[in-house]
All heavy atoms as a GROMACS GRO file, in nm:
protein
  619
    1MET      N    1   0.083  -0.118   0.000
    1MET     CA    2   0.000   0.000   0.000
    1MET      C    3   0.088   0.125   0.000
    1MET      O    4   0.181   0.138   0.078
    1MET     CB    5  -0.090  -0.002   0.124
    1MET     CG    6  -0.187   0.112   0.130
    1MET     SD    7  -0.295   0.087   0.275
    1MET     CE    8  -0.382   0.238   0.271
    2ALA      N    9   0.061   0.218  -0.090
    2ALA     CA   10   0.140   0.338  -0.101
    2ALA      C   11   0.118   0.429   0.020
    2ALA      O   12   0.011   0.432   0.078
    2ALA     CB   13   0.103   0.412  -0.229
    3GLU      N   14   0.224   0.504   0.055
    3GLU     CA   15   0.213   0.597   0.167
    3GLU      C   16   0.117   0.709   0.131
    3GLU      O   17   0.120   0.763   0.021
    3GLU     CB   18   0.351   0.654   0.198
    3GLU     CG   19   0.352   0.742   0.319
    3GLU     CD   20   0.492   0.790   0.353
    3GLU    OE1   21   0.587   0.715   0.329
    3GLU    OE2   22   0.502   0.902   0.403
    4LYS      N   23   0.032   0.743   0.224
    4LYS     CA   24  -0.066   0.849   0.200
    4LYS      C   25   0.002   0.984   0.213
    4LYS      O   26   0.086   1.005   0.300
    4LYS     CB   27  -0.181   0.839   0.299
    4LYS     CG   28  -0.263   0.714   0.282
    4LYS     CD   29  -0.377   0.710   0.380
    4LYS     CE   30  -0.456   0.582   0.361
    4LYS     NZ   31  -0.567   0.573   0.454
    5THR      N   32  -0.035   1.076   0.126
    5THR     CA   33   0.023   1.209   0.130
    5THR      C   34  -0.044   1.292   0.239
    5THR      O   35  -0.155   1.260   0.284
    5THR     CB   36   0.006   1.281  -0.004
    5THR    OG1   37  -0.134   1.301  -0.028
    5THR    CG2   38   0.068   1.202  -0.119
    6PHE      N   39   0.021   1.400   0.275
    6PHE     CA   40  -0.038   1.494   0.370
    6PHE      C   41  -0.173   1.541   0.319
    6PHE      O   42  -0.271   1.545   0.392
    6PHE     CB   43   0.057   1.613   0.391
    6PHE     CG   44   0.000   1.718   0.482
    6PHE    CD1   45   0.017   1.709   0.619
    6PHE    CD2   46  -0.071   1.826   0.432
    6PHE    CE1   47  -0.035   1.804   0.704
    6PHE    CE2   48  -0.124   1.922   0.515
    6PHE     CZ   49  -0.106   1.911   0.652
    7GLU      N   50  -0.176   1.576   0.190
    7GLU     CA   51  -0.298   1.629   0.131
    7GLU      C   52  -0.412   1.527   0.132
    7GLU      O   53  -0.526   1.563   0.164
    7GLU     CB   54  -0.271   1.676  -0.013
    7GLU     CG   55  -0.181   1.797  -0.022
    7GLU     CD   56  -0.032   1.766  -0.004
    7GLU    OE1   57   0.008   1.648  -0.004
    7GLU    OE2   58   0.045   1.864   0.011
    8SER      N   59  -0.382   1.402   0.102
    8SER     CA   60  -0.489   1.301   0.101
    8SER      C   61  -0.540   1.274   0.243
    8SER      O   62  -0.660   1.253   0.263
    8SER     CB   63  -0.442   1.171   0.035
    8SER     OG   64  -0.343   1.106   0.113
    9GLN      N   65  -0.450   1.278   0.340
    9GLN     CA   66  -0.492   1.260   0.479
    9GLN      C   67  -0.577   1.377   0.526
    9GLN      O   68  -0.675   1.359   0.598
    9GLN     CB   69  -0.370   1.243   0.570
    9GLN     CG   70  -0.296   1.112   0.546
    9GLN     CD   71  -0.177   1.099   0.637
    9GLN    OE1   72  -0.193   1.082   0.757
    9GLN    NE2   73  -0.058   1.108   0.581
   10MET      N   74  -0.540   1.498   0.482
   10MET     CA   75  -0.616   1.617   0.520
   10MET      C   76  -0.755   1.613   0.456
   10MET      O   77  -0.855   1.646   0.522
   10MET     CB   78  -0.541   1.743   0.476
   10MET     CG   79  -0.606   1.868   0.526
   10MET     SD   80  -0.612   1.871   0.705
   10MET     CE   81  -0.546   2.029   0.735
   11GLU      N   82  -0.762   1.570   0.332
   11GLU     CA   83  -0.892   1.557   0.265
   11GLU      C   84  -0.982   1.458   0.339
   11GLU      O   85  -1.101   1.481   0.357
   11GLU     CB   86  -0.874   1.513   0.120
   11GLU     CG   87  -0.822   1.622   0.030
   11GLU     CD   88  -0.791   1.573  -0.111
   11GLU    OE1   89  -0.831   1.460  -0.147
   11GLU    OE2   90  -0.727   1.649  -0.186
   12ARG      N   91  -0.924   1.346   0.382
   12ARG     CA   92  -1.002   1.246   0.456
   12ARG      C   93  -1.050   1.303   0.589
   12ARG      O   94  -1.165   1.283   0.628
   12ARG     CB   95  -0.919   1.118   0.479
   12ARG     CG   96  -0.989   1.014   0.562
   12ARG     CD   97  -1.120   0.966   0.500
   12ARG     NE   98  -1.182   0.867   0.588
   12ARG     CZ   99  -1.311   0.840   0.591
   12ARG    NH1  100  -1.394   0.901   0.508
   12ARG    NH2  101  -1.359   0.750   0.674
   13LEU      N  102  -0.964   1.378   0.658
   13LEU     CA  103  -1.004   1.438   0.784
   13LEU      C  104  -1.118   1.537   0.762
   13LEU      O  105  -1.214   1.539   0.839
   13LEU     CB  106  -0.885   1.508   0.850
   13LEU     CG  107  -0.911   1.574   0.985
   13LEU    CD1  108  -0.965   1.475   1.087
   13LEU    CD2  109  -0.783   1.640   1.036
   14GLU      N  110  -1.110   1.617   0.657
   14GLU     CA  111  -1.218   1.711   0.626
   14GLU      C  112  -1.348   1.638   0.594
   14GLU      O  113  -1.456   1.681   0.635
   14GLU     CB  114  -1.177   1.800   0.508
   14GLU     CG  115  -1.068   1.899   0.545
   14GLU     CD  116  -1.009   1.972   0.425
   14GLU    OE1  117  -1.038   1.934   0.309
   14GLU    OE2  118  -0.933   2.068   0.447
   15GLU      N  119  -1.337   1.525   0.524
   15GLU     CA  120  -1.455   1.444   0.494
   15GLU      C  121  -1.518   1.390   0.623
   15GLU      O  122  -1.641   1.393   0.639
   15GLU     CB  123  -1.416   1.327   0.402
   15GLU     CG  124  -1.531   1.235   0.368
   15GLU     CD  125  -1.486   1.115   0.285
   15GLU    OE1  126  -1.365   1.093   0.268
   15GLU    OE2  127  -1.575   1.043   0.238
   16ILE      N  128  -1.435   1.344   0.714
   16ILE     CA  129  -1.484   1.292   0.842
   16ILE      C  130  -1.557   1.403   0.918
   16ILE      O  131  -1.665   1.381   0.972
   16ILE     CB  132  -1.368   1.234   0.925
   16ILE    CG1  133  -1.320   1.103   0.860
   16ILE    CG2  134  -1.409   1.211   1.070
   16ILE    CD1  135  -1.190   1.049   0.918
   17VAL      N  136  -1.499   1.521   0.920
   17VAL     CA  137  -1.562   1.633   0.990
   17VAL      C  138  -1.700   1.663   0.930
   17VAL      O  139  -1.798   1.681   1.003
   17VAL     CB  140  -1.471   1.758   0.988
   17VAL    CG1  141  -1.546   1.882   1.036
   17VAL    CG2  142  -1.346   1.734   1.072
   18ARG      N  143  -1.707   1.666   0.797
   18ARG     CA  144  -1.836   1.691   0.731
   18ARG      C  145  -1.939   1.584   0.769
   18ARG      O  146  -2.055   1.616   0.798
   18ARG     CB  147  -1.820   1.696   0.578
   18ARG     CG  148  -1.761   1.826   0.527
   18ARG     CD  149  -1.772   1.836   0.376
   18ARG     NE  150  -1.702   1.728   0.305
   18ARG     CZ  151  -1.573   1.731   0.273
   18ARG    NH1  152  -1.498   1.834   0.305
   18ARG    NH2  153  -1.518   1.631   0.208
   19LEU      N  154  -1.898   1.459   0.767
   19LEU     CA  155  -1.990   1.350   0.801
   19LEU      C  156  -2.039   1.360   0.945
   19LEU      O  157  -2.157   1.341   0.973
   19LEU     CB  158  -1.922   1.214   0.778
   19LEU     CG  159  -1.895   1.175   0.634
   19LEU    CD1  160  -1.803   1.053   0.627
   19LEU    CD2  161  -2.025   1.149   0.560
   20LEU      N  162  -1.947   1.392   1.036
   20LEU     CA  163  -1.986   1.404   1.176
   20LEU      C  164  -2.075   1.526   1.199
   20LEU      O  165  -2.168   1.521   1.280
   20LEU     CB  166  -1.862   1.410   1.266
   20LEU     CG  167  -1.783   1.279   1.278
   20LEU    CD1  168  -1.654   1.302   1.354
   20LEU    CD2  169  -1.867   1.171   1.345
   21GLU      N  170  -2.047   1.635   1.127
   21GLU     CA  171  -2.129   1.755   1.142
   21GLU      C  172  -2.272   1.733   1.095
   21GLU      O  173  -2.365   1.792   1.149
   21GLU     CB  174  -2.066   1.873   1.068
   21GLU     CG  175  -1.946   1.932   1.140
   21GLU     CD  176  -1.881   2.045   1.064
   21GLU    OE1  177  -1.902   2.057   0.940
   21GLU    OE2  178  -1.808   2.123   1.127
   22LYS      N  179  -2.290   1.648   0.994
   22LYS     CA  180  -2.425   1.617   0.946
   22LYS      C  181  -2.507   1.548   1.054
   22LYS      O  182  -2.628   1.566   1.062
   22LYS     CB  183  -2.420   1.527   0.822
   22LYS     CG  184  -2.384   1.598   0.695
   22LYS     CD  185  -2.391   1.501   0.580
   22LYS     CE  186  -2.355   1.566   0.449
   22LYS     NZ  187  -2.362   1.471   0.338
   23GLY      N  188  -2.441   1.466   1.135
   23GLY     CA  189  -2.509   1.397   1.244
   23GLY      C  190  -2.603   1.288   1.199
   23GLY      O  191  -2.693   1.249   1.273
   24GLU      N  192  -2.584   1.236   1.079
   24GLU     CA  193  -2.675   1.135   1.025
   24GLU      C  194  -2.626   0.992   1.046
   24GLU      O  195  -2.703   0.898   1.031
   24GLU     CB  196  -2.697   1.161   0.876
   24GLU     CG  197  -2.764   1.294   0.848
   24GLU     CD  198  -2.773   1.328   0.700
   24GLU    OE1  199  -2.723   1.248   0.617
   24GLU    OE2  200  -2.830   1.432   0.668
   25ALA      N  201  -2.498   0.976   1.079
   25ALA     CA  202  -2.443   0.841   1.097
   25ALA      C  203  -2.489   0.783   1.230
   25ALA      O  204  -2.504   0.856   1.329
   25ALA     CB  205  -2.290   0.847   1.091
   26PRO      N  206  -2.509   0.652   1.235
   26PRO     CA  207  -2.542   0.586   1.362
   26PRO      C  208  -2.427   0.607   1.462
   26PRO      O  209  -2.314   0.633   1.423
   26PRO     CB  210  -2.556   0.439   1.325
   26PRO     CG  211  -2.564   0.433   1.178
   26PRO     CD  212  -2.503   0.558   1.124
   27LEU      N  213  -2.457   0.595   1.589
   27LEU     CA  214  -2.359   0.619   1.694
   27LEU      C  215  -2.232   0.536   1.674
   27LEU      O  216  -2.120   0.589   1.684
   27LEU     CB  217  -2.420   0.589   1.831
   27LEU     CG  218  -2.326   0.610   1.950
   27LEU    CD1  219  -2.277   0.754   1.957
   27LEU    CD2  220  -2.394   0.569   2.079
   28ASN      N  221  -2.246   0.408   1.645
   28ASN     CA  222  -2.131   0.320   1.627
   28ASN      C  223  -2.041   0.371   1.514
   28ASN      O  224  -1.919   0.377   1.528
   28ASN     CB  225  -2.177   0.176   1.600
   28ASN     CG  226  -2.062   0.078   1.605
   28ASN    OD1  227  -1.970   0.093   1.684
   28ASN    ND2  228  -2.068  -0.023   1.520
   29GLU      N  229  -2.101   0.410   1.402
   29GLU     CA  230  -2.025   0.463   1.288
   29GLU      C  231  -1.961   0.598   1.324
   29GLU      O  232  -1.847   0.626   1.287
   29GLU     CB  233  -2.116   0.477   1.166
   29GLU     CG  234  -2.045   0.527   1.042
   29GLU     CD  235  -1.938   0.432   0.989
   29GLU    OE1  236  -1.944   0.311   1.018
   29GLU    OE2  237  -1.848   0.480   0.918
   30SER      N  238  -2.035   0.680   1.396
   30SER     CA  239  -1.982   0.810   1.438
   30SER      C  240  -1.858   0.793   1.526
   30SER      O  241  -1.761   0.867   1.514
   30SER     CB  242  -2.087   0.890   1.514
   30SER     OG  243  -2.191   0.930   1.429
   31MET      N  244  -1.861   0.695   1.614
   31MET     CA  245  -1.747   0.669   1.702
   31MET      C  246  -1.625   0.623   1.620
   31MET      O  247  -1.513   0.667   1.646
   31MET     CB  248  -1.782   0.564   1.807
   31MET     CG  249  -1.883   0.611   1.909
   31MET     SD  250  -1.830   0.756   2.001
   31MET     CE  251  -1.686   0.693   2.084
   32LYS      N  252  -1.648   0.537   1.521
   32LYS     CA  253  -1.538   0.493   1.435
   32LYS      C  254  -1.480   0.611   1.358
   32LYS      O  255  -1.358   0.623   1.345
   32LYS     CB  256  -1.586   0.386   1.338
   32LYS     CG  257  -1.614   0.252   1.403
   32LYS     CD  258  -1.663   0.151   1.301
   32LYS     CE  259  -1.700   0.021   1.369
   32LYS     NZ  260  -1.754  -0.077   1.274
   33LEU      N  261  -1.567   0.697   1.305
   33LEU     CA  262  -1.520   0.815   1.233
   33LEU      C  263  -1.441   0.908   1.324
   33LEU      O  264  -1.336   0.960   1.287
   33LEU     CB  265  -1.638   0.891   1.171
   33LEU     CG  266  -1.706   0.824   1.052
   33LEU    CD1  267  -1.837   0.895   1.019
   33LEU    CD2  268  -1.613   0.824   0.931
   34PHE      N  269  -1.491   0.927   1.446
   34PHE     CA  270  -1.423   1.013   1.542
   34PHE      C  271  -1.284   0.958   1.574
   34PHE      O  272  -1.185   1.034   1.578
   34PHE     CB  273  -1.505   1.025   1.670
   34PHE     CG  274  -1.442   1.115   1.773
   34PHE    CD1  275  -1.452   1.252   1.761
   34PHE    CD2  276  -1.372   1.060   1.878
   34PHE    CE1  277  -1.392   1.335   1.856
   34PHE    CE2  278  -1.312   1.142   1.973
   34PHE     CZ  279  -1.323   1.280   1.961
   35GLU      N  280  -1.273   0.827   1.596
   35GLU     CA  281  -1.144   0.765   1.625
   35GLU      C  282  -1.048   0.781   1.507
   35GLU      O  283  -0.930   0.813   1.526
   35GLU     CB  284  -1.162   0.618   1.659
   35GLU     CG  285  -1.231   0.595   1.793
   35GLU     CD  286  -1.270   0.451   1.818
   35GLU    OE1  287  -1.243   0.364   1.732
   35GLU    OE2  288  -1.328   0.424   1.924
   36GLU      N  289  -1.097   0.760   1.386
   36GLU     CA  290  -1.012   0.776   1.268
   36GLU      C  291  -0.968   0.922   1.255
   36GLU      O  292  -0.851   0.950   1.225
   36GLU     CB  293  -1.088   0.733   1.142
   36GLU     CG  294  -1.005   0.745   1.016
   36GLU     CD  295  -1.081   0.711   0.889
   36GLU    OE1  296  -1.198   0.670   0.895
   36GLU    OE2  297  -1.021   0.727   0.781
   37GLY      N  298  -1.060   1.013   1.279
   37GLY     CA  299  -1.027   1.155   1.272
   37GLY      C  300  -0.922   1.196   1.375
   37GLY      O  301  -0.832   1.275   1.346
   38THR      N  302  -0.933   1.140   1.493
   38THR     CA  303  -0.835   1.168   1.599
   38THR      C  304  -0.697   1.119   1.559
   38THR      O  305  -0.596   1.189   1.577
   38THR     CB  306  -0.879   1.104   1.731
   38THR    OG1  307  -1.007   1.157   1.766
   38THR    CG2  308  -0.782   1.132   1.843
   39ARG      N  309  -0.691   0.998   1.503
   39ARG     CA  310  -0.562   0.943   1.457
   39ARG      C  311  -0.504   1.029   1.344
   39ARG      O  312  -0.384   1.059   1.344
   39ARG     CB  313  -0.578   0.799   1.410
   39ARG     CG  314  -0.592   0.698   1.521
   39ARG     CD  315  -0.580   0.554   1.471
   39ARG     NE  316  -0.676   0.522   1.368
   39ARG     CZ  317  -0.800   0.476   1.390
   39ARG    NH1  318  -0.842   0.459   1.513
   39ARG    NH2  319  -0.881   0.448   1.290
   40LEU      N  320  -0.589   1.068   1.249
   40LEU     CA  321  -0.542   1.151   1.138
   40LEU      C  322  -0.492   1.286   1.188
   40LEU      O  323  -0.388   1.335   1.143
   40LEU     CB  324  -0.653   1.173   1.036
   40LEU     CG  325  -0.680   1.058   0.940
   40LEU    CD1  326  -0.808   1.083   0.861
   40LEU    CD2  327  -0.563   1.040   0.845
   41SER      N  328  -0.564   1.346   1.280
   41SER     CA  329  -0.524   1.476   1.334
   41SER      C  330  -0.387   1.467   1.401
   41SER      O  331  -0.302   1.554   1.381
   41SER     CB  332  -0.630   1.524   1.434
   41SER     OG  333  -0.593   1.647   1.489
   42ALA      N  334  -0.364   1.363   1.477
   42ALA     CA  335  -0.235   1.345   1.543
   42ALA      C  336  -0.124   1.324   1.441
   42ALA      O  337  -0.015   1.383   1.452
   42ALA     CB  338  -0.241   1.228   1.640
   43ALA      N  339  -0.150   1.242   1.340
   43ALA     CA  340  -0.049   1.215   1.237
   43ALA      C  341  -0.017   1.342   1.158
   43ALA      O  342   0.100   1.370   1.130
   43ALA     CB  343  -0.098   1.105   1.143
   44LEU      N  344  -0.119   1.418   1.125
   44LEU     CA  345  -0.098   1.542   1.051
   44LEU      C  346  -0.021   1.643   1.136
   44LEU      O  347   0.066   1.714   1.085
   44LEU     CB  348  -0.231   1.602   1.006
   44LEU     CG  349  -0.302   1.523   0.895
   44LEU    CD1  350  -0.445   1.570   0.879
   44LEU    CD2  351  -0.226   1.533   0.765
   45GLY      N  352  -0.050   1.649   1.265
   45GLY     CA  353   0.024   1.737   1.354
   45GLY      C  354   0.172   1.703   1.358
   45GLY      O  355   0.258   1.791   1.355
   46LYS      N  356   0.202   1.573   1.362
   46LYS     CA  357   0.342   1.529   1.362
   46LYS      C  358   0.411   1.568   1.231
   46LYS      O  359   0.527   1.610   1.230
   46LYS     CB  360   0.351   1.378   1.383
   46LYS     CG  361   0.322   1.336   1.524
   46LYS     CD  362   0.329   1.186   1.540
   46LYS     CE  363   0.289   1.144   1.681
   46LYS     NZ  364   0.293   0.998   1.698
   47LEU      N  365   0.340   1.551   1.118
   47LEU     CA  366   0.398   1.588   0.989
   47LEU      C  367   0.426   1.738   0.982
   47LEU      O  368   0.531   1.780   0.932
   47LEU     CB  369   0.305   1.548   0.875
   47LEU     CG  370   0.295   1.399   0.844
   47LEU    CD1  371   0.185   1.373   0.741
   47LEU    CD2  372   0.429   1.347   0.792
   48LEU      N  373   0.336   1.818   1.034
   48LEU     CA  374   0.357   1.963   1.034
   48LEU      C  375   0.473   2.003   1.125
   48LEU      O  376   0.553   2.089   1.089
   48LEU     CB  377   0.229   2.036   1.078
   48LEU     CG  378   0.117   2.036   0.976
   48LEU    CD1  379  -0.010   2.096   1.037
   48LEU    CD2  380   0.156   2.113   0.851
   49ASP      N  381   0.483   1.939   1.240
   49ASP     CA  382   0.595   1.967   1.331
   49ASP      C  383   0.727   1.932   1.264
   49ASP      O  384   0.824   2.008   1.274
   49ASP     CB  385   0.582   1.887   1.461
   49ASP     CG  386   0.472   1.939   1.552
   49ASP    OD1  387   0.424   2.053   1.530
   49ASP    OD2  388   0.431   1.865   1.643
   50LYS      N  389   0.731   1.820   1.197
   50LYS     CA  390   0.853   1.776   1.129
   50LYS      C  391   0.890   1.874   1.018
   50LYS      O  392   1.006   1.910   1.002
   50LYS     CB  393   0.833   1.635   1.071
   50LYS     CG  394   0.957   1.572   1.019
   50LYS     CD  395   0.930   1.428   0.977
   50LYS     CE  396   1.054   1.361   0.926
   50LYS     NZ  397   1.030   1.221   0.887
   51ALA      N  398   0.790   1.920   0.942
   51ALA     CA  399   0.816   2.015   0.834
   51ALA      C  400   0.867   2.147   0.891
   51ALA      O  401   0.960   2.208   0.836
   51ALA     CB  402   0.689   2.037   0.753
   52GLU      N  403   0.810   2.192   1.000
   52GLU     CA  404   0.853   2.318   1.061
   52GLU      C  405   0.998   2.310   1.107
   52GLU      O  406   1.073   2.407   1.095
   52GLU     CB  407   0.763   2.354   1.179
   52GLU     CG  408   0.796   2.489   1.241
   52GLU     CD  409   0.704   2.528   1.353
   52GLU    OE1  410   0.619   2.448   1.395
   52GLU    OE2  411   0.719   2.641   1.401
   53GLN      N  412   1.038   2.194   1.158
   53GLN     CA  413   1.175   2.177   1.203
   53GLN      C  414   1.273   2.186   1.087
   53GLN      O  415   1.389   2.222   1.106
   53GLN     CB  416   1.190   2.045   1.276
   53GLN     CG  417   1.117   2.040   1.408
   53GLN     CD  418   1.114   1.902   1.470
   53GLN    OE1  419   1.170   1.807   1.415
   53GLN    NE2  420   1.050   1.889   1.585
   54LYS      N  421   1.229   2.153   0.966
   54LYS     CA  422   1.318   2.154   0.850
   54LYS      C  423   1.331   2.293   0.787
   54LYS      O  424   1.423   2.319   0.711
   54LYS     CB  425   1.266   2.056   0.744
   54LYS     CG  426   1.280   1.911   0.784
   54LYS     CD  427   1.233   1.820   0.673
   54LYS     CE  428   1.249   1.675   0.709
   54LYS     NZ  429   1.204   1.586   0.601
   55VAL      N  430   1.236   2.381   0.821
   55VAL     CA  431   1.239   2.514   0.762
   55VAL      C  432   1.352   2.594   0.823
   55VAL      O  433   1.368   2.600   0.943
   55VAL     CB  434   1.104   2.586   0.785
   55VAL    CG1  435   1.111   2.731   0.737
   55VAL    CG2  436   0.992   2.513   0.716
   56THR      N  437   1.431   2.655   0.740
   56THR     CA  438   1.540   2.739   0.790
   56THR      C  439   1.539   2.872   0.715
   56THR      O  440   1.487   2.883   0.604
   56THR     CB  441   1.677   2.673   0.769
   56THR    OG1  442   1.693   2.645   0.632
   56THR    CG2  443   1.694   2.549   0.851
   57VAL      N  444   1.590   2.970   0.780
   57VAL     CA  445   1.602   3.102   0.721
   57VAL      C  446   1.750   3.126   0.690
   57VAL      O  447   1.835   3.108   0.775
   57VAL     CB  448   1.550   3.211   0.817
   57VAL    CG1  449   1.569   3.349   0.757
   57VAL    CG2  450   1.405   3.186   0.851
   58MET      N  451   1.774   3.164   0.567
   58MET     CA  452   1.911   3.191   0.526
   58MET      C  453   1.935   3.342   0.534
   58MET      O  454   1.859   3.420   0.482
   58MET     CB  455   1.936   3.142   0.384
   58MET     CG  456   1.908   2.994   0.363
   58MET     SD  457   2.013   2.887   0.462
   58MET     CE  458   2.167   2.906   0.378
   59GLN      N  459   2.040   3.379   0.604
   59GLN     CA  460   2.075   3.520   0.615
   59GLN      C  461   2.221   3.539   0.576
   59GLN      O  462   2.305   3.455   0.601
   59GLN     CB  463   2.056   3.570   0.758
   59GLN     CG  464   1.912   3.572   0.803
   59GLN     CD  465   1.899   3.628   0.944
   59GLN    OE1  466   1.992   3.622   1.022
   59GLN    NE2  467   1.784   3.683   0.973
   60GLU      N  468   2.246   3.650   0.515
   60GLU     CA  469   2.382   3.680   0.474
   60GLU      C  470   2.449   3.765   0.581
   60GLU      O  471   2.395   3.866   0.622
   60GLU     CB  472   2.379   3.757   0.341
   60GLU     CG  473   2.511   3.766   0.274
   60GLU     CD  474   2.500   3.823   0.135
   60GLU    OE1  475   2.394   3.809   0.072
   60GLU    OE2  476   2.598   3.881   0.090
   61ASN      N  477   2.565   3.719   0.627
   61ASN     CA  478   2.635   3.797   0.730
   61ASN      C  479   2.718   3.906   0.664
   61ASN      O  480   2.718   3.922   0.541
   61ASN     CB  481   2.719   3.708   0.821
   61ASN     CG  482   2.842   3.651   0.753
   61ASN    OD1  483   2.878   3.689   0.642
   61ASN    ND2  484   2.908   3.558   0.819
   62MET      N  485   2.789   3.982   0.741
   62MET     CA  486   2.862   4.098   0.690
   62MET      C  487   2.974   4.059   0.595
   62MET      O  488   3.014   4.139   0.511
   62MET     CB  489   2.916   4.181   0.806
   62MET     CG  490   2.803   4.243   0.889
   62MET     SD  491   2.861   4.339   1.028
   62MET     CE  492   2.928   4.480   0.943
   63GLN      N  493   3.026   3.938   0.603
   63GLN     CA  494   3.134   3.894   0.513
   63GLN      C  495   3.078   3.831   0.385
   63GLN      O  496   3.153   3.782   0.302
   63GLN     CB  497   3.224   3.793   0.584
   63GLN     CG  498   3.312   3.850   0.693
   63GLN     CD  499   3.235   3.867   0.823
   63GLN    OE1  500   3.140   3.796   0.850
   63GLN    NE2  501   3.276   3.964   0.903
   64GLY      N  502   2.947   3.832   0.369
   64GLY     CA  503   2.887   3.775   0.249
   64GLY      C  504   2.863   3.626   0.257
   64GLY      O  505   2.823   3.564   0.160
   65GLU      N  506   2.888   3.567   0.374
   65GLU     CA  507   2.864   3.424   0.391
   65GLU      C  508   2.718   3.401   0.428
   65GLU      O  509   2.656   3.482   0.495
   65GLU     CB  510   2.954   3.368   0.502
   65GLU     CG  511   3.101   3.381   0.472
   65GLU     CD  512   3.186   3.349   0.595
   65GLU    OE1  513   3.134   3.354   0.708
   65GLU    OE2  514   3.305   3.320   0.576
   66LEU      N  515   2.666   3.289   0.383
   66LEU     CA  516   2.530   3.253   0.420
   66LEU      C  517   2.531   3.177   0.551
   66LEU      O  518   2.608   3.084   0.569
   66LEU     CB  519   2.465   3.168   0.311
   66LEU     CG  520   2.433   3.239   0.181
   66LEU    CD1  521   2.375   3.140   0.081
   66LEU    CD2  522   2.335   3.351   0.202
   67LEU      N  523   2.446   3.220   0.643
   67LEU     CA  524   2.432   3.154   0.771
   67LEU      C  525   2.295   3.089   0.777
   67LEU      O  526   2.195   3.151   0.743
   67LEU     CB  527   2.445   3.254   0.886
   67LEU     CG  528   2.576   3.330   0.896
   67LEU    CD1  529   2.569   3.434   1.007
   67LEU    CD2  530   2.691   3.234   0.922
   68GLU      N  531   2.292   2.965   0.819
   68GLU     CA  532   2.166   2.893   0.833
   68GLU      C  533   2.119   2.904   0.977
   68GLU      O  534   2.190   2.871   1.069
   68GLU     CB  535   2.184   2.747   0.794
   68GLU     CG  536   2.055   2.671   0.783
   68GLU     CD  537   2.078   2.533   0.725
   68GLU    OE1  538   2.148   2.519   0.625
   68GLU    OE2  539   2.021   2.439   0.782
   69GLN      N  540   1.995   2.956   0.993
   69GLN     CA  541   1.939   2.973   1.126
   69GLN      C  542   1.804   2.906   1.132
   69GLN      O  543   1.731   2.905   1.032
   69GLN     CB  544   1.925   3.120   1.161
   69GLN     CG  545   2.058   3.192   1.163
   69GLN     CD  546   2.041   3.340   1.194
   69GLN    OE1  547   1.933   3.395   1.178
   69GLN    NE2  548   2.148   3.403   1.236
   70PRO      N  549   1.765   2.854   1.248
   70PRO     CA  550   1.633   2.792   1.262
   70PRO      C  551   1.523   2.894   1.234
   70PRO      O  552   1.536   3.012   1.263
   70PRO     CB  553   1.628   2.745   1.408
   70PRO     CG  554   1.767   2.751   1.455
   70PRO     CD  555   1.842   2.848   1.371
   71PHE      N  556   1.415   2.848   1.176
   71PHE     CA  557   1.300   2.931   1.149
   71PHE      C  558   1.232   2.967   1.280
   71PHE      O  559   1.206   2.881   1.363
   71PHE     CB  560   1.202   2.856   1.058
   71PHE     CG  561   1.074   2.929   1.033
   71PHE    CD1  562   1.071   3.038   0.948
   71PHE    CD2  563   0.956   2.890   1.094
   71PHE    CE1  564   0.954   3.105   0.924
   71PHE    CE2  565   0.838   2.957   1.071
   71PHE     CZ  566   0.837   3.066   0.984
   72ASP      N  567   1.203   3.095   1.299
   72ASP     CA  568   1.131   3.141   1.419
   72ASP      C  569   0.990   3.177   1.376
   72ASP      O  570   0.966   3.282   1.316
   72ASP     CB  571   1.202   3.262   1.479
   72ASP     CG  572   1.138   3.310   1.609
   72ASP    OD1  573   1.033   3.255   1.648
   72ASP    OD2  574   1.193   3.401   1.671
   73ALA      N  575   0.894   3.090   1.406
   73ALA     CA  576   0.756   3.109   1.362
   73ALA      C  577   0.696   3.238   1.413
   73ALA      O  578   0.624   3.308   1.342
   73ALA     CB  579   0.669   2.991   1.407
   74GLU      N  580   0.729   3.277   1.536
   74GLU     CA  581   0.675   3.400   1.593
   74GLU      C  582   0.727   3.522   1.521
   74GLU      O  583   0.656   3.617   1.497
   74GLU     CB  584   0.706   3.408   1.742
   74GLU     CG  585   0.632   3.305   1.824
   74GLU     CD  586   0.668   3.312   1.971
   74GLU    OE1  587   0.740   3.403   2.013
   74GLU    OE2  588   0.622   3.223   2.046
   75GLU      N  589   0.854   3.519   1.482
   75GLU     CA  590   0.914   3.632   1.413
   75GLU      C  591   0.852   3.649   1.275
   75GLU      O  592   0.832   3.758   1.226
   75GLU     CB  593   1.065   3.612   1.401
   75GLU     CG  594   1.139   3.733   1.350
   75GLU     CD  595   1.288   3.712   1.356
   75GLU    OE1  596   1.341   3.692   1.466
   75GLU    OE2  597   1.351   3.716   1.249
   76GLY      N  598   0.816   3.538   1.209
   76GLY     CA  599   0.757   3.541   1.076
   76GLY      C  600   0.616   3.598   1.075
   76GLY      O  601   0.565   3.640   0.973
   77GLU      N  602   0.550   3.601   1.192
   77GLU     CA  603   0.412   3.648   1.200
   77GLU      C  604   0.405   3.798   1.217
   77GLU      O  605   0.300   3.856   1.210
   77GLU     CB  606   0.340   3.579   1.318
   77GLU     CG  607   0.321   3.431   1.296
   77GLU     CD  608   0.263   3.361   1.417
   77GLU    OE1  609   0.238   3.428   1.519
   77GLU    OE2  610   0.245   3.239   1.410
   78LYS      N  611   0.516   3.865   1.245
   78LYS     CA  612   0.516   4.010   1.270
   78LYS      C  613   0.496   4.089   1.142
   78LYS      O  614   0.519   4.051   1.037
   78LYS     CB  615   0.645   4.052   1.338
   78LYS     CG  616   0.656   3.995   1.477
   78LYS     CD  617   0.785   4.035   1.541
   78LYS     CE  618   0.797   3.970   1.678
   78LYS     NZ  619   0.922   3.997   1.742
   0.00000   0.00000   0.00000
């Protein structure tokens, strides 16, 4: 089985949310959907954390050298 992409997992999570919001599924099915959604949410959170750790900001110092620094999410929001 091929590895699921972030996008496909996100689409499935959105589908689960829509189904649960409709409130038409029987309780047993709703519980299964909720459990799957919880697992997907956790997995997606881990993927986002991993991606954030890989993001770096390149800055040029006074000598013209490139310095690699960790991405500061708070600084990017200003």
